[in-house]
N, C-alpha and C positions, 0 to 999 in steps of 0.2 A: 369356393367356400362362401362367397355370397354377398349378398344380403346376408349373410353369415360369412362374409369374407374378412380377411385380416388386412389391416393397414400397417404402415411401417412401425407404429408404436405398439403393435400386437393387439389392437382393439378390433373387435368384429363390427362390421358395418352392415346396416340394414337400409335398403333403398326403396323409394317409392312412398307416396303419401299414405296409402291404405296400410301398408306394412308398418310404417313408422307409427301410425295411430294405434294399431293393434299392439305394438311393442310397448308404447306408452301406457296402454290400458292393462298390460300385464305387470308382473312383479319383478321383471328383469331390471338389473342395475344399469342405468344409462349414464354414460360419461358426458356426452354433449351432442349437439345437433348442428349440422351445417345446412343453411337454407340459401338458395340462390337469390341474389338481389333483383333478378328479373321475374321472380314469381309474382303471381297475382295474390291478392289477399282474400281469396275465396274461402268458403266454409271449411275445407280440409286444412288449409294453411292456418286459419284462425284456430281450429281445434288443436292442431299440433302446438301452436304457441300457447294456448290456454292450458293444455295438459302439461307441457314442459314447465310453464311458470308455476303451476300448482305443485310440482315436484322439485322446484328450484334447480332445473336443468338449464345449463347455459346454452344459448342459441347464438351461433356465429353467422352473420350475413356475409357471404362471399360472392365472388363473380360467377356468372354462368359458366365461363371457361374453366374455372377452378373446380366447380362441381363436376363438370363433364370429365375432367382429367382424373378425379378421384373415383368416379363411378366404376364399379366392376360390371354392372349390368347394362350400362349405357341406356337405362330406362329409369333413372332416379327420380324423374319428375321434379328435379330441383331440390330434393331433400335427401340427406344422408344422416342417419342416426348411428352413434357409436356406442357399442356395449363393452363393458369391461368385466362382465361376469362369465362364468362357465356354463354354457347352455346344456351340456350333457348331464344327464341324470344317471340313475342306476336302477336295476330291477327292484332292489329293495326300496328305493325312493318311491317307485311307482306303487308298490304294495302299501307303503305307508300313506301315500297320497289317497289311495282308495279307502284305507281304514279311517283316515281323518274325515273323509266325506261320508263315512258309515255306509260304504258301498262294497259290493263283492268285486274283487279285482278282475279286470278284463284287459289283457295285454295282447298286442298285435306284433307278430314276428314276420319280418319280410325276408324270406330266404332268397337272397341273390336277385332281388328286384333292382334292375339297373337303370331304368328310365326315371330321372328325377321328377318328371311330370306325374308319373304313376305314384311315386313316393308322396308328392304333394297332395294329389287327389285322395290317396288313402288316408293321409293325415287329416284331411278335411272331414271325410266321412267318419273316421275314428273319433274325432272330437265331437262331432254332432251326435253320435250314438253312445257317448259316454265312456269310451275306452280310456284307460288310465296311462297308456304309454305305448310308444313304438320302439321296437328293438330290431336292429339290423346288424349283419356281420361285418367285421372289419375289412374283409376282402370281397371283391366281386359284387359290390353293392352300391347303389346310389346313396349319397349322403345329402345333408342339407346344402342346397345350392340356390342360385337365383331362380332357376326354373322350378325347383321344388317349392320355394317360398311363394312364387306367383301362383302356382297350381293349388296350393293349400288355402289360398284366400285368407291368410292370416292365422290359420289353425296351428301352424308350427310355432307360433308365439304362445300358444295356450295348452299344448300337450307335451308331456314328458317324452324325451327322446334319448336313446342310449345306443352305444356301439359295443358289441361283445366279440370276443375272439372266436367263440364257437356257439352257434345256436343250439346244436344238439346237446351240448353239455349244460347249457343254461336251462333248456327244457327238462333235462333229467333232474337238475337241481330243483326246479319248480314242482316236478312230480312228487318229490319228497316233501314238499310243502302243501300237498293235497290239491295241486292244480290239475285240471283236466286239460289234456292236450288235444286240440282239434286241428286237423290239417285239411285244407281245401284242395280237392282233386276230382277230376272228371269221373274217376272210377269209384268214388265213395258212395255212401248212402244218401238218399234224398234228404236234404236238410229240413224240408217241410215235415218229414215224418220222424225227425230226431227229437227225442225228449231232452230238454235242457234243465238241469236243476239250478235254480237261480241262487242257491246258497253255496255253490261250488265255484271257486275261482277258475277262470278260463284263460288259456293261452291259445290264441288262434294263429295258425301259420299259413301264410300264402306264399306261393312260389314264384320263381323267375318267369319272365315273359316267354322264354323259349324252352326251358327244361323242366318247369314245374318245381315241385318240392323234392329235395334230395331223398334218396331211398332210406338213408339212415334215420332221417326225421320221420318219414312215413312209418318206419318200423317201431318207433317209440311212441307214436301217437295213440291216444285212447280211442279216437274216432276219426274216420276219414269221411268228410262231408262233400257232397256235390250239389249243384244247383240244377233243378229240372229245367230242361230247355226244349223248345220246339222251333224248328227252322232249319235252313240249309247251312247256316254257319255253325261250325261245331264247337266253338269256344268263345268265351267272353274275355275282354280286356281285364287284366288282373285288378285294376282299381275298381272297375264296375262290379266284378265278381265279389270283391271284398265288401263293397258297399251293400250289395244284396245280402250277403251273409251276416254282416253286422246288424242290418235291419231285422233280420230273422231272429238273431240272438237277443236283440233289444226287445223285440215284440214278445218273445217267449219268456224272457226274464220279468217282464212287466205285465204279463197277461192277467195275473191275479193281484196286481198292486205291488 
């Protein structure tokens, strides 16, 4: 659980200088920060201290041995931040977030994507291309973890994230709210030739590394999209494919302003 792991007092901890800075720049509720007494006073540590002071967040200076003992990742870089808020959002929160920004919702559904590095990489591209949230199933799926946090390069501190019991039921719920459901599959239509109405909310589904998208989800999708490819390798990594698809959606939505 991470850099989103739980300590004995049921606080979630985030480790590493970059991740701690990204968290301090977000609106998450920070309880306190531990910093190793062996740390240098370089620009990242100074920035952490400055941001913490501006928010009146307590900093504890403790021994390097204590930091290493507390660290879940063993790559804390001498800094651990503790959160006492609930990171999980909801689909409704994501829609509200888009509405607040006066944007048309774009939600990303990860159907049984199990590699936390893929989750993190998808979070990074999703945040870059303006998606309003990530949705994963409760079972057979990667969750926020040290590897996911590292791969996201801080994006998981800035994008909404939720876990649902059933992706298919959630998608059916969104269809009633006039969402268009897109699924990414090798047998779909060329995304370069797909018309995308920038006024219609989109739920984009990407599938597992080994099995793709579940048949039930394919059946309720409005469009099945594929990426045109040339070469000897027949498929793309799911995070790469998601990035290409999100870029195409972003481009078509913003083509005319």
